[in-house]
C-alpha positions in Angstrom: 3.1 69.4 -116.0 2.5 72.4 -113.7 0.3 70.1 -111.5 3.1 67.6 -111.1 5.5 70.3 -110.1 3.0 71.5 -107.5 2.7 68.0 -106.1 6.5 67.6 -105.9 6.9 71.0 -104.2 4.2 70.1 -101.7 5.8 66.7 -100.9 9.2 68.3 -100.5 7.7 70.9 -98.1 6.2 68.2 -96.0 9.6 66.4 -95.8 11.3 69.6 -94.7 8.7 70.4 -92.1 8.9 66.8 -90.7 12.7 67.1 -90.5 12.5 70.5 -88.7 10.0 69.0 -86.2 12.3 66.0 -85.6 15.3 68.3 -85.0 13.3 70.4 -82.5 12.1 67.3 -80.6 15.6 65.9 -80.4 17.0 69.2 -79.2 14.3 69.4 -76.6 15.0 65.9 -75.4 18.7 66.5 -75.3 18.2 69.7 -73.4 16.0 68.1 -70.8 17.5 68.6 -67.4 17.8 65.9 -64.8 15.5 66.2 -61.8 16.8 64.9 -58.4 15.1 64.0 -55.2 16.9 65.7 -52.3 17.1 65.1 -48.5 18.6 67.6 -46.1 21.4 67.2 -43.6 19.9 67.8 -40.2 21.2 68.0 -36.7 19.7 65.7 -34.0 20.2 62.6 -31.9 20.8 59.1 -33.2 20.4 55.9 -31.1 21.6 52.4 -31.8 19.1 50.0 -30.4 18.2 46.3 -30.1 14.6 45.4 -30.5 12.8 42.4 -29.2 9.4 41.3 -27.9 8.2 39.8 -24.6 5.2 39.4 -22.3 4.3 41.5 -19.2 3.7 39.6 -16.0 3.5 40.3 -12.3 6.7 40.2 -10.4 5.3 37.7 -7.9 2.2 35.6 -8.2 0.7 32.9 -5.9 -1.3 29.9 -6.9 -4.1 29.3 -4.3 -5.2 25.6 -4.2 -6.8 23.2 -1.9 -5.2 20.3 0.0 -8.5 18.3 0.3 -11.0 17.1 -2.2 -14.6 18.3 -2.2 -17.3 20.3 -3.8 -17.0 24.1 -4.0 -19.8 25.4 -1.7 -18.9 29.2 -1.6 -16.8 31.7 -3.5 -15.9 35.0 -1.9 -13.5 36.4 -4.5 -13.8 37.0 -8.3 -11.6 38.3 -11.1 -9.9 41.7 -10.4 -10.9 41.6 -6.7 -8.4 43.1 -4.3 -7.9 40.7 -1.3 -6.1 40.9 2.0 -3.9 38.3 3.5 -6.1 36.0 5.6 -9.3 36.9 3.9 -11.9 34.2 3.2 -12.0 33.5 -0.5 -13.7 30.1 -0.8 -15.2 27.2 1.1 -15.7 23.5 0.3 -18.6 21.4 1.3 -17.6 20.2 4.8 -20.1 17.3 5.2 -17.7 14.4 4.5 -14.9 16.1 6.4 -17.1 16.5 9.5 -18.0 12.8 9.3 -14.4 12.0 9.2 -13.8 14.0 12.3 -16.6 12.2 14.1 -15.2 8.8 13.1 -11.8 9.8 14.3 -13.3 10.9 17.6 -15.0 7.6 18.0 -11.7 5.9 17.3 -10.0 7.9 20.1 -12.7 6.9 22.6 -12.3 3.3 21.7 -8.6 3.5 22.0 -8.9 5.2 25.4 -11.1 2.4 26.7 -8.6 -0.2 25.5 -5.9 1.6 27.4 -8.0 1.6 30.6 -8.7 -2.1 30.3 -5.1 -3.2 29.5 -3.8 -0.9 32.2 -6.0 -2.7 34.8 -4.9 -6.1 33.5 -1.3 -5.0 33.7 -1.6 -3.9 37.3 -3.4 -7.2 38.2 -0.8 -9.3 36.5 2.0 -7.6 38.3 0.4 -8.4 41.7 -0.1 -12.0 40.8 3.4 -12.3 39.4 4.8 -10.9 42.6 3.0 -13.6 44.5 4.2 -16.2 42.0 0.6 -17.0 41.1 1.2 -16.6 37.3 4.1 -17.4 35.1 6.5 -14.8 33.6 5.1 -15.4 30.2 1.6 -14.4 31.3 3.0 -11.3 33.0 4.9 -10.2 29.9 1.8 -10.7 27.8 -0.1 -8.3 30.0 2.6 -5.7 29.7 2.6 -6.1 25.9 -1.1 -5.6 25.6 -1.0 -2.5 27.7 1.8 -1.0 25.5 -0.2 -1.8 22.3 -3.3 -0.1 23.7 -1.4 3.0 24.6 0.1 3.2 21.0 -3.4 2.6 19.6 -4.6 5.6 21.5 -1.8 7.8 20.2 -2.6 6.7 16.6 -6.3 7.4 17.1 -5.5 10.8 18.4 -3.3 11.5 15.3 -6.2 10.5 13.0 -8.4 12.8 14.9 -6.0 15.7 14.5 -5.6 15.0 10.8 -9.4 14.9 10.3 -9.8 18.2 12.2 -7.0 19.8 10.0 -8.7 18.6 6.8 -11.9 20.2 8.0 -10.0 23.5 8.5 -8.6 23.1 4.9 -12.2 23.3 3.6 -12.1 27.0 4.5 -9.7 28.7 2.1 -8.0 32.0 3.0 -5.8 34.3 0.8 -2.1 33.7 1.7 -1.1 37.1 0.4 -2.5 40.6 -0.2 -3.0 41.3 -3.9 -5.3 41.1 -6.9 -7.1 38.1 -8.2 -6.1 37.7 -11.9 -7.4 34.1 -12.3 -10.4 32.2 -10.9 -10.5 28.6 -12.1 -13.6 27.2 -10.3 -17.3 27.8 -9.9 -19.7 27.0 -7.1 -20.8 23.4 -7.3 -17.6 22.2 -9.1 -15.8 19.3 -7.5 -12.1 19.5 -7.1 -9.8 16.5 -6.5 -6.6 16.8 -4.6 -5.5 13.2 -4.9 -2.2 13.7 -6.8 -1.7 17.5 -6.7 -3.3 20.5 -5.3 -5.8 22.0 -7.9 -5.4 25.7 -8.6 -8.5 27.7 -7.5 -7.1 31.3 -7.8 -4.0 33.1 -9.1 -3.2 36.2 -7.0 -0.7 38.8 -8.1 0.8 40.4 -5.1 1.5 43.9 -6.5 0.6 45.1 -10.0 2.2 48.5 -9.5 5.5 46.8 -10.2 5.7 44.4 -13.1 8.3 42.7 -15.3 8.7 41.8 -19.0 10.4 38.6 -20.0 12.0 39.6 -23.3 13.3 37.0 -25.7 16.6 38.4 -27.2 18.4 36.8 -30.1 21.9 35.4 -29.4 23.4 37.8 -31.9 22.1 40.8 -29.8 22.3 39.5 -26.2 25.9 40.7 -25.9 24.7 44.3 -26.1 22.1 43.8 -23.3 23.3 44.2 -19.7 21.9 44.8 -16.2 20.8 48.4 -15.5 20.3 49.2 -19.2 17.4 51.6 -20.1 14.5 50.0 -22.1 11.7 51.7 -23.9 8.6 49.6 -24.9 5.1 49.9 -26.3 2.0 47.8 -26.1 -0.8 47.5 -28.6 -3.3 48.8 -26.1 -1.6 52.2 -26.0 0.1 52.7 -29.4 0.8 56.4 -28.8 2.4 55.9 -25.4 6.0 54.8 -24.7 6.8 53.2 -21.4 10.2 52.8 -19.8 11.9 50.1 -17.8 15.3 48.8 -16.6 17.0 45.5 -17.3 17.2 43.7 -13.9 18.5 40.3 -15.1 20.0 38.6 -18.1 19.3 34.9 -17.7 22.0 32.4 -18.8 19.4 29.7 -19.7 18.8 29.6 -23.5 15.8 28.4 -25.5 16.0 27.2 -29.1 13.0 27.7 -31.4 13.4 26.6 -35.0 17.2 26.5 -34.7 17.2 30.1 -33.3 18.8 30.5 -29.9 17.3 33.1 -27.6 18.0 34.3 -24.1 15.6 35.9 -21.6 16.2 39.4 -20.4 14.0 40.5 -17.4 12.9 44.1 -17.5 11.6 45.7 -14.4 8.7 48.1 -15.0 6.8 50.6 -12.8 3.1 50.6 -13.3 1.7 53.2 -10.9 -1.5 53.9 -12.9 -2.3 50.3 -13.5 -2.4 50.8 -17.3 -0.2 47.7 -17.9 -1.9 44.4 -17.5 -0.4 40.9 -17.2 -0.1 39.0 -20.5 0.3 42.1 -22.7 2.8 41.8 -25.5 5.5 44.4 -25.3 7.8 45.5 -28.1 11.0 46.5 -26.2 13.9 48.6 -27.5 17.2 48.4 -25.6 19.3 51.5 -25.9 22.8 50.3 -26.9 24.5 53.6 -27.9 23.5 57.2 -28.4 25.0 60.2 -30.2 23.5 63.6 -29.4 23.5 66.9 -31.4 25.2 65.4 -34.4 24.7 65.9 -38.2 22.5 63.2 -39.7 21.4 62.3 -43.2 18.8 59.9 -44.5 20.0 56.4 -45.3 18.6 56.8 -48.8 21.3 59.4 -49.5 24.0 57.0 -48.4 22.5 54.2 -50.6 22.2 56.5 -53.6 23.9 55.2 -56.8 24.8 57.8 -59.4 24.0 57.3 -63.1 26.7 57.2 -65.8 25.7 60.7 -67.0 26.3 62.0 -63.5 29.8 60.4 -63.4 30.6 61.7 -66.9 29.5 65.2 -65.9 31.6 65.2 -62.8 34.6 63.9 -64.6 34.2 66.5 -67.3 34.0 69.2 -64.7 36.9 68.1 -62.6 39.2 67.0 -65.4 40.9 63.6 -65.7 43.7 63.9 -63.2 41.6 65.8 -60.6 38.7 63.4 -61.0 41.0 60.4 -60.5 42.6 61.9 -57.4 39.1 62.6 -56.0 38.0 59.1 -56.8 41.0 57.5 -55.2 40.3 59.5 -52.0 36.7 58.3 -52.1 37.9 54.7 -52.2 38.4 54.0 -56.0 41.5 52.8 -57.8 43.4 54.3 -60.7 42.6 51.4 -63.1 38.8 51.8 -62.4 38.4 48.1 -61.8 34.9 46.8 -61.2 33.6 43.3 -60.4 30.8 42.1 -62.7 29.2 38.7 -62.0 32.1 37.7 -59.8 34.8 38.7 -62.5 37.2 41.5 -62.0 37.3 43.8 -65.0 39.2 47.0 -65.9 37.5 49.9 -67.5 39.2 52.0 -70.2 39.0 55.7 -71.1 36.0 57.6 -72.4 32.7 55.8 -72.1 34.2 52.6 -70.6 36.0 54.7 -68.0 32.7 56.5 -67.1 31.0 53.1 -66.9 33.7 51.8 -64.6 33.4 54.8 -62.4 29.7 54.4 -62.2 30.1 50.8 -61.3 32.2 51.8 -58.3 29.6 54.3 -57.0 27.7 53.5 -53.8 27.4 55.0 -50.4 26.6 52.5 -47.7 25.4 53.5 -44.2 27.6 52.3 -41.3 25.9 50.2 -38.7 28.0 51.3 -35.8 30.4 54.1 -34.7 33.2 52.5 -36.7 34.2 55.5 -38.8 33.3 53.9 -42.1 33.3 56.1 -45.2 30.6 57.1 -47.6 30.0 59.5 -50.5 27.3 62.1 -50.7 26.2 63.7 -54.0 24.8 67.2 -54.1 24.4 70.3 -56.3 26.6 73.2 -55.4 25.8 76.9 -55.5 26.7 77.1 -59.1 24.2 74.4 -60.0 26.9 71.8 -60.7 27.2 68.3 -59.4 29.6 67.7 -56.6 30.5 65.0 -54.0 31.4 65.1 -50.4 33.3 62.4 -48.6 31.9 61.7 -45.0 32.5 59.4 -42.1 29.5 57.5 -40.9 28.6 56.6 -37.3 25.6 55.4 -35.5 22.4 54.6 -37.4 18.8 53.9 -36.2 17.8 52.3 -39.6 16.3 55.6 -40.9 19.1 58.2 -40.5 22.9 57.9 -39.9 25.3 60.1 -38.1 27.8 61.7 -40.5 30.9 64.0 -40.1 33.2 65.7 -42.6 34.7 69.0 -43.5 32.6 69.6 -46.6 29.1 69.2 -45.0 26.9 71.5 -43.0 23.4 71.5 -41.5 20.6 72.2 -44.0 22.7 71.0 -47.0 20.5 69.3 -49.6 21.8 65.8 -50.6 20.8 63.8 -53.6 18.8 60.7 -52.6 17.4 59.7 -56.0 17.1 60.6 -59.7 13.4 61.3 -60.6 13.7 62.2 -64.4 16.6 62.8 -66.7 18.1 62.4 -70.2 20.2 59.4 -71.1 20.6 59.3 -74.9 17.4 61.2 -75.3 15.3 58.9 -73.0 13.7 59.8 -69.7 14.9 57.7 -66.7 14.0 57.0 -63.1 16.6 56.0 -60.5 15.7 53.8 -57.5 18.3 54.1 -54.7 17.3 50.6 -53.4 18.0 48.9 -56.8 21.3 48.6 -58.5 21.5 50.1 -62.0 22.6 48.0 -65.0 25.5 50.4 -65.7 28.9 49.4 -64.3 27.8 46.1 -62.6 28.9 45.7 -59.0 29.4 48.8 -56.9 32.0 49.0 -54.2 30.8 50.7 -50.9 32.2 54.2 -50.5 33.2 54.9 -54.1 31.7 57.0 -56.9 
């Protein structure tokens, strides 16, 4: 019997110890404090921009071709060469062209001899006709033959001029001063100019001044105008930002995969020659700018409070004060929320807190439209508080804000890292809606 009593006492002691440990763990979990991720309110500049891509090109380029066919005999210019106007850059083999000149010269000599012969016969026929020795028909025939021979001489002379000019075309000179950016032929290559002049060289007149042909989406083209400042970068210089100015917005549109785009021409200065034709430029058009304003990270404006945060704020403010604050922030007195497309009304207690949590969301404004948002923060007493702000310009990372309850350096809640919800640790992602409260209306809490 004494041994059985000892066993029962030992078992009872183990049960008591386990119960005490469980109570301690529950109390520790219940006492765990929520940890927040903060972002500060800072003062700075915010720009609203339109981004697009385009290709760099020379403002003016000249395609140098040949008007005659032949084999390339000499090349006097290569890639990247600087050439002057009138400089020799290529020559074709002139053998056939010289033979054509000689043939045309022979034709001229023959035509000139024909003219002399027919002129003599014309003069003789006139004398005989005056003496009535020949008929009028014979006389008219002599006049006709003389006229035909003179026309033949003119035609032969034109053929000779053409052959001589074609021989001159075999020597190719640069029509402008500039830089050779393309060379499309090699020595020994035969070029044919039967239908169109083949391109031998592409010469850019002045690479110190270039342009970007930027393709802008139709939804953004209304914000792009002549004289607008443009910043752009190229992959060759990732740490360098270049500037330009919109010189033209072309009315002609292009459609690619059902997307309508318009071309904006951006004039660029290139004094050091760093920019090269064909480079892809990522351009940023400055639409609007706010300087020396208070800004906050967009993560703080997207933050969604948990049900515990709503309940804590409601308990602190009291029912009537909480409802008044909520109405000012954009909520309604019935705490209505939309869940899966259905409008529902939350009641008191837990349901009311869930309804308030469902209406919580601060959404960044995309323009200086004066839209409202709610910021959550911890005050000097360590208590949760909210501040109603007006939002302005945004650059996608930070947004301009204004309001009487905010100041520079103020720490705003941007996320919930760890906390206690019914004794369980939680993590809040500001980019993902929580399950509590369903749909969240922008600007409420």
